[in-house]
N, C-alpha and C positions, 0 to 999 in steps of 0.2 A: 338390589339394582344391578342389572347386567352391565359389566364393564368391558371396554375394548381390551383385547388381549395382545400381548407381544410375546406369546409363547413360541420360542424358537428352539425346538428340540434338537435341531441340527442345522448347521449352516454349511452350505457347500463350499469347500475350499479344495477342490480336487487338484487344482494347479497351484503350486507353491509360489512361483515367482510373481512378484508384484507386477501387475499390469498384464499378466499372461491371459490367454483367451479364456473367457468365461468366468474370470475372477469376479466375485460378487461381494461388494461392500453392502451389507444389509443392516447397517446400524440404524437405530431409530432416531427420532429427533432429540434435541437437547432438552425438550420439555418433559414434564412429569408424565408418566403413564400410570394408569390405575391398576396395572397388573402387579403381582408380587415381585419384589426386587430380584429374587433368584431367577425369575423367568425372563428378566430383561437382558440377560447376558447370553450370547450365542455360544454353543458348543460346536467344535469343528470335528470333522471326520474325514479320513482318507479312503473310506470305503467307496468302491465303484458303484455299488448298489445302495442307494440311500433311501431310508424310509420317507414316506410322505410327510411333509411338514406344512404347518400353517404359518404364514408370515403376514402379520397385519401391520407391523411397523413399516413406514414408507422407506424404500431404498433411496440412498443418495447417489449411488453410482451403478450403472448397468455393467460397466467394465472399468478397468483401472483408469482409462483416459476419457471415459464417457460419463459426465455428470448428468443427473436427471432432476435434481431438486436443489434448493438453496435456502439458507436462513436470512439472507440479506434483504429479502422483501418482507418487511414488517416483523422480523423475528420468528417467522414460522418456517417449517420445512416444506416449502411450496414447490409443486411441480413446475419445471421451467416452461412447459407447454402452456400453462395457464397464466403466465406472467406477460402482460402487454408491454414489456420493456426488454432491452438487451441486457442479459445477465451472463457472466462468464465465471467458470469455476476452475481454479488451478487445483487439481485433485491431489490427494496424498501420494498416489502413484507417480504423478508428474514431479512432485517435489522430491520424492525418493530417487527417481532416475536422474534428474538434472542437478540436484544438490546445489541450489542457488545460495549465494552468500549474502543477498540483500533483497529488499522488497522489489525494487525495479528489475532485478535479475529474475526473480520468481515470476514476474508478469510478462516475460518475453513471449510467452505462448498466448497472450491475449492481444487482440487487435486494438488499434487506436490508442495505445498506451506508450508514454515516453517518460524518461526521467525529467524531473523539473530541477530547479535550483536547490541543491541539497545543502546549501550553506557550507561549502568546502568539504562535503562528505560527512557532515555531522547530523543531518536530519534525513528522514525518509519522505520523499516528495515525488509525486507523479503527475504528469499532464494527462488528462483524459479528454479526448476529443477536442484538444486545443486549449483546455482550461485547467488551471491548477497551479499551486505553489506550495511552499513548505509550511504555511500557516493557514491553510484553508479548511481545516477541520475534517478533511475528507478521508483520513486513514483511521479506521475503526478497529476496535479489538472486541471480538464477540458482540458486535453490534453497538458498542458504546464509544463515544468520542474520548480521545486521550491526547497527550502530547505526541507529536509526530517524531518521536525519538526512539529508534531501535524497537519498533513494534514487531518487526519480523525477527524472531529468535528461534532457538531450537524447540520451543514449545509449540510452534505453529503446526497445525495439522493440514489446513487447506487455506486457500485465499479466494474470496468471492469478490466479484466486481459488478456493481450496478452502474450502468452508464446513463448519462443524461442527468438533468436536475433531480435532486433527491430531497429537497427541503420538506416536502410533505411527510417524509419518514424520519429524517435525521436533522432537521433544523438548519442552522447556519451553514451554508455550503456555497461553493462555486457551482456553475451549471454543468461541469464535465462529468460528475458522478462521484461515487464513493468506493473505497476499497476496504473490505472487511477481512481481517485476519482472525481465523477461528482456531482456537487453541485445543490441544489434546485434553481429554476429559478422563476422570477416574472411571475404571471399569471393574465390575465384580469378577470377571474372568481373569485369573492371574496371567500376567505377562511381564517378562523381564528381559531387558536387552542391555548390552554393553557395546559401545562403538568407539572406534578410533580411526583417525585418518592422518595421512602425511602427503605433502605436496610441494609445489613450486614455492619459492621465496621462503623456504624453511618453515612452511606451514605445518602445524600439528594440532591435533584435537583429540579429546577423550570425553566420553559422555556416558551417562546411564539413564535409563527410563524404566521405572518399575511401577506396576499398577496391580491392583487386586483387592480382595476383601480384607478388612482389618480383623484379624483373628478368625473366628469361625462365623462371623457375621454374614448373613445373606442380604443385608440392607445397607451396610456401611462400607464404602470403597475409598481407596486412596490412590494418589499418583504422585510420584516423586521423579523429577527430571533435574539432572545436574549436568553441566557442560562447561568445559574450558577449552578455549582455542587461542592460538597465538601464531603470528606470522610476521615476517619482515614485510615492509611496504615495498611495492614493486618499483617505485622510483628510488632515487639514489640515497634517501634516508627516510626513516620513519618506521614505526612498529604498530601493529594492531594486536590488542589483547581484549578478550571478553570472557567473563565468568557469569554463568547463569545458574541460579538455584530456584526451583519452582515446585513447591509442595502444593497439593490440592486434596480436597476431601469432598465426598458426596454421600449424602444419606438418601436412600430410596425407599419411600414408604408406599402404601397401597394407593394413596391419592396425592402424595406430596413428595417432591424432590427438592433437596437443599444442597447447593454447591458453594463452596468457598475456595478460592484460589489466590495464591500469592506468588509473585515472581520478582526476584531480585536480580538485577543485571549491573555488573561493574565493567566499565570499558575504558579503553584508551585508543584513540584513532588519530591519524594525521589530520591536521587542519590544512587541507590542500585545495587551493582554488584552481589548479590545473595550469594551463598555459594561456597565451594571449594571442589574439589576431594582430597581425602587423599591418598597420595602415599604409606603410611605405611599399608593400609588396602586392599591390592591386587594390583598386577602390571597391570592387563589388564582389570579389570572390574571397572567401575566408582562407587566408594562408597564415599558419601559426609562425611564431618566432623561429628563426633558423637555428635551432638548437635541438639536441636529442630530446625525445619525449621523456626520457627518464630523469632529465636534469631539472631539479627544483631551484627556484630563485629566492626562496625564503630561507628559513633556518631550521636546524634540527629541533629547536624548542617549539616549533609551530605544531601544536597538537592540542587535543581536547581530552580531558579525563572527566568521567562522570559516573553517577549512580542512578539507577532507575528502580523505583519501587512501584509495583502494580498490584492492586488488590481488587477482586471482584467477588460479589456475593449475589447468588440467584436463588430465589424461592419460586418454585412452580407448584401450583395448587389446582387440582381439579375440583371445581365447585359442583359440577353435575356432569351428565353425559354430554351436554351441549356447551358448557362454559368452563373456561379455565382462566386462572389469574397468574401473572408473573410479576414479581418484584425484583428489580435489578438495582444494584449499587456498584459503582466503579470508582476507584480512586487511583490516581497516578501522581507520583511525586518524583520529580527529576531534578537533580542538582549537577552542576558541572563547573569546571574552571578551564580556561584556555588562554594561551598566548600565541601570537602569530606576528611574523614580519610581513606587514601588508605592503604590497607592491603598488606604487602609484601608476595606474594604467592610463597615463596621459602622455602627450607629446613631450612634456617636460620631465616625465618620470621614466620613460623608456627611450633610450637613444640607440637605435639599431646600428648606427655607424661606428660609434665608439664601444658599444656594448654596455654602457653604464646604465644601471637600473637603480632608481631611487626608492627607498623604503622607509616606512615608519614602524614603530612597534606598538601593537595593540594588545590589550588583554581584557578578558571578562572574568571576574572572580566572584564567587558566592552567587552564582546564578541559580534561580529556583523557579521551576515550572510546576504548577499543580492543576489538576482537573478533578472535580467532583461531578459525578453523574448519578442521578436518581430517577428511576423510571418505574411507573406502575401501569400495567396494561391488562386488559381483559379481552379475551377472544371467544367468540361464540360461533356455533354452526347450527343455524335454525332454519326452519321452513315456514313460509307463509303461502299456503296453498301448494302450488306446483313450483314455486320459486324458492331457491335455496340462497341463503345469505351467510357468507363467511365474514363475520363482523369483527372489527377491532377498534378499540378506543382506549384512551389513557391519558396520562399526564407525565411530563418530564421536566426536570430542573437540572441546570448545569451551571457550575462556577469554574471558569478557566482563567487562571492568572499567570503572568510571566513577569518576573522581577529580575533584572540583570543588576545584581547588587552593586559592584564596583566596576567601572569601565576605565581602564587605563589607556592613555593615548599620548604618544610623543607629539610635540607641537608641530613638527614639520617632517618632511621626507628627507631626513638628513643622513640616512644610513644607506650607503651604496654597496653594490656588488656588480661584478662584471659578468654578463651572461655567457660570454665566450670562454672565460677563465675564472670561474667562481672560487672564492676562498670563504669558507664558512667558519663560524665560531668567533667572529670578532665582536659580536654583540650578544647580549643575553638579557632576559627579563629580570626585573628586580621587584619581587612581590613585597608589599608592605610600605611602598612609597607611592605617591600620587602618580608619578610618571617615571619614565626611564631616565630622563635628564632633568626632572624637577620642575618642569614648566607646563605640563599638560593638564588634563582634566580627569577628575575622579567623579563620575556621575552615576546616577541611577536611571534606569529605564523601566517603566511599568506599563503593562497592558492587561486589562481585566475585562472579561466578557461574562455577563450573567444572563441567563435565559430561563424562561418558564413557558411551557407550551401545553396546550390541550389539542388533541387530535382525534380524528375518527376516520375510519375507512370501511368500505363494504365491497366485497366481491359478490356480485349478484349473478347467480347461475340460472339462466332461462333454459330449462331442459338440459340436454347433453351437449349442445353446440355452442351456445352464446354465453359469454361472461362479460359483464360490465363492471369495471373496477373504478370506484370513485373515492377520493380522499380529500380531507381538508385539515390544515394545521393552523392554529392561531398561536402566535409566539410573541412574547414580550421580551425585548432585549435591552440591555444596559451596557453600553460600550464606553470604556474609560481608558485613556492612555496618555502618556507624557514622559518627560525626562527633565533632569536637572541640568542647569547650565554650569559654566566653569566656576562659578561662585557657590555651587552646591545648592542653588535655589530651584526647587521643583516647579515645573509649569505643566499644567494639564492641557494638552493640545487636542484631545478628543474627549468629549463628554456628551454623548447623545443617547437617547433611549426612545422607545416607541413600540408599537404593535405591528405585526406583519401577518398577512394571510397567505398561505401557500396551498393552492388547490392542485389537484391532479385528476386526470380522467383517462381511462383506457377501455378498449373493447377488444375481446379475443373471440375468434371463431374457430372452433375445433372442427376442421375440415374432415378429418378422419381421426381415429385413435392415435395415429402417429404424426399427424400434421396439424399445425395451427397457424392462423393468420391474425395479425393484430395491428392496432393503431393506438397511439397515446399522445397525451398532452401533459407536460409536467413543468413545474416552476421551481425556482430557487431564489434565495436572498442572502445577502451578506452585508452587515453594517459597515459603513465607512470607518476606517481607523488609520491614524497616523501618530507615531510617537514624536516625530520631529517637527511636523508642520501643523498649524492650527486648522481644525476642521469645524465649520459652523455647526451648531447644534441642530439646525434644520436640514442638514444634508441628507438626501434620500439614500437608503441602502442600495447597493448594487443588486440588480435583479436579473434573473435569467428565465427564459421560457424555451420550451423545446417541443417540436412535433416529430414523431417517429412512427414509421410503419415497418412491418417486417413479417417474416415467415420463419417457422421453426419445424424441425423434423427430429423425432426421437424413435429410432428403430431398436431392434434387439441388440445390435452391436455398435451402431453408428448414430451419432447425433450431428445435426447441422443447423445453422441459423443464418439468415440474411436480415440486414437492417439498413434503412435509409433515414437520415436525421437532418434536422435544421434547428440550430440553436442561436438565439440572440441574447447577448449580455448587454445590459444598459446601465446608465448612471455610473459609468466608469470615470474615475478622476483623471484629469490631465491638466497640464500647465500651459498657459498662454502668456507670452510676454509682449507688452504693448507700451510704447512710450517709456521704456526703461522700468516698467513695473510688471512683476510676475503675478498672475492671478491663477488660482486653482478653480477649475470648473468640474462639475459632477454631472456631465451630460454626455460622456463618451459612450460609444457603442462598438461592439465587436460581434462578428458572426463566425460560426463554424457550421459547415454542412458537408455531407458526404455519405458514404455507405460502407458497410462492413460485412465480411463473410467469415464464418467459423465452421470447423468440422473437427470432430474428435471421436475416438473409439477404435474399433477393430474392423479393418477392411476384410481380412480373412481370419481364420483361427490363429494364425501365427503373426500376421502383419498388422501392427497398430499405427495410428496416425494422429497427429495434432497439427492442423493447418489453420492459418488465419490471414486475412487480407483487410487492409483499411485504406480507403481513399478519403482524405480529410483536407478540405479547402477552407482556410481561415482568412479573415480579412478584418482590418480595423476600419470600421465604417465612419466613425467620428472621433477625432482626437486633435492634437496639435498638428499643424499643417505638414510637418516633416514625416509624421507617422501615418497619416491618413491614407487608406488604400493598401497598406502593406500587410503581409501575413503576420500571424502571431508567432512569438518565439517558441523554439523547442518543438515544433510540430511539422514533421515531414508530410508532404502531400501523399506519398505512397509508402506503405509498409506491407511487408509480406513475410510470413514465417511458415516453415514446413519442417516437421520433425517426424521421423519414422522409427518404429521399433520392430524388432523381429525376435521371435522366440524360436531358438534353434533346437529346443528339446534337451533330452538328457545325454550327457557324455561325461566321462571321467568322474562318475559318481554324483553328478549334480546337474542342475538345469542352467542353460546358458541363454542369455538375452543380450541384445545389443541395440543401440539406437544412434542415429545421426540426423543432423538437421542444421538449419541456418535461419537467421533473421536478417532481412534486408530492410534498412531504413533509408529512404530517399533523402535527397538534399533538403536541408531546412535552413531557416533564416534567423538572423538577429536584426530586429527592426532598427531603422535609423532614427535619429533625432538631432537636435541642434548640437548637443554635446559631442556627438560622434561624427560631426562634420557632415551630417545628412547622408551618410553612407548606408547602404543596405548590404549586410554581410551575408554571404551564402556559404553554408557549411556543407562539404561534399557528402555524397551518399556512401554507405558502407554495408558490406555483408559480413556477418560474423558467424562462424560455424562451430558447432559443439558436437560431442559424441560421448558415448559410454559403452562399456562392456560389463556385464554382470554375471557372476557365478553364484549359485545358491545350492547348498547341499544340506540334507537332514542327517542328524546323528541321534538316533532314538527319538526322543521327544524334543530335541534341540535343533536349532537351525542356524546355519552360518551363511552370510552373504558377503561376498568380496566384490568390490566394484572399482573399475578404472574409469575416471572421468577426464575428458579433455575439453577445455573451453578456449574459444578463439584459436582454433587449430592452425589457421594460416598466419597467426600473429599480426593481424590487421591493425593498423593504426587508425583509430576512429574517435569521434567526439560525441559525448552523450548529452550535454546540456550547457546552458549559459546562465550566468548571473543576470545579464541584461545588456543594454546597449548604450548606457550613458557615459561613454568614454571613447577615445580614439583607438584604444587597444582593448576591445572587449575580452573578458575572461571566459574561457571555455573549459569544461571538464573533459578529461581524457579517459577513454575506456581502458579497462585492464588488458594487458598483453596476454599471450598464451599462458595457460595454467594447466598443469597436469596434477592429478591427485589420485591416491589409492586409499580406499576406505574399507573397513570391515565392521560388520555388526553381527554379534552373537546373541541369539534369542534362546532363552532357556526357561 
């Protein structure tokens, strides 16, 4: 049987610098290929005259900043021109240049993305087109759901974003979209690197990344990544530590590929909710407390320490020339403990005249979060007459639970500090007792989501021009949640289950080989859940639907995309008080509409670009009277980013590159409600500029890269997200100040 070939006798790497003109990433898919394992690895050459080569594996990148395909659409390496949805890729070259320290920082080059409530900096959460939170299941790892804790680590190779409702592909979701972090894979071609960096706030890092064949094997490869980083927190106290150890192994057969990967992450981070808007300094425009941004009002013990264990197993099997099977299993186990001095963000808790701030002491001990994912999929490429069908169908099962073992809470806000002249260290947590002062509660909180799904999709190619993409997912969900009271009696407040259908439909027209036009309809769903308040069993899930049209261009050096969208989210819960009684309703609606533009790649042989713009208009259509008609939290109406790179060529024995750019986020809002005195808080716009300079030199077969990075060059004070609006002093997270770092990586 004739098999597809991935025989890459030579891979053009004529320019050494990452992202330099003509750099070609010609890796294949993560799926099995029926060629021999030794033929799956590319050999590099520095020769100016290269022999002709045959490349049948689909390229992911035409240049360092120009992606041309993605895995986030149904787990296949799909050309972006054939996808009737908005898809963005943060390429390895972008990550290498910008050196982001978090997921939301990595996504600065993507339009329509903002940081969501990160739970005081302990979770990774992003708002996509106005929707998203820290428990919306939208952050994936290699296409599988996991806990939204430290997903972005030194093992990340690239980040993919699929915008709009994605329940047909990924089950329980908000309608904003999904973010897929793709990790580095074992390679048969040997590669080894050692890296280190130093920077602002006493930051230091050291790491290794080794990959290659095991022994003399031409079918068994390994990868080992280890990284340690530590820094002082930029505010007046706190420390950040993170250790990552990630071994993985891959066996590559003629028709089968098996990959097993494990990642261990140990961390300590400040539990920092930021600062507070001052209700006495203007009713409608957000003004923070009149204290330095560096000053915290909690205590040095306010931090979280945890461990994250992540395991993934993938079996890819070619069944024939037309059909292949994939079996995926993913497991995440996250444990943590934290203490914090929680500030009472009410009129009674913050007195801006005297400076008195009232606090209580909270703690969560023995918290455990687990996610099991199992997926079996089949993909086929068949013809019925002149019509081509790219088929996909399968089943998935997930078990996601969150148990907050012991929750400690002092009974009242009895611990004060003066915001203008703070004295720290007068209080401390006392593990092993129910409360700090013996009168609080020691409770458990539980949240469990189980799902089972069957799905099918078909990309129908009518000739060379038209593609119709249709999908349907039938999903059973079982949602359970509750907590114990002060007498340690557990009460289940959420216990509902049922079936949901999530359809999607799209049409793509290939105008030319470089241009495509598309339109699509997509849906999402998310079961109602509450730990604290009882939800009736017949409460309908939140549902979303989206219409999107757009155009895409993929040239030899430059790619661009335009998209216009309209999203409705319905069955949103909200509270109504009448006659002294508070009632929860599940009929709320919210809307997000707008357009986006993206461009990435090389303008000239030396000048590279990454540009994005988003206009996002959000509105609460139906809710409690105070919130109706207001914009959604954490979503600027206008966002614009522009980053340029330039390759200066060789000097002083190596290649020099530099880049500079900025991201503008327009004013955004924190919606009012009765608890906040019916105020609409407006957070000011901000522009944050970054830059880098890179020097790369070769020493025989080895390579050294030295890089200088600057973030927030103008030291702009800006705010990134909010917890919410149910207070007279809403909490807002503060963006990092100016940071300078120097890094070096030696490849041998």
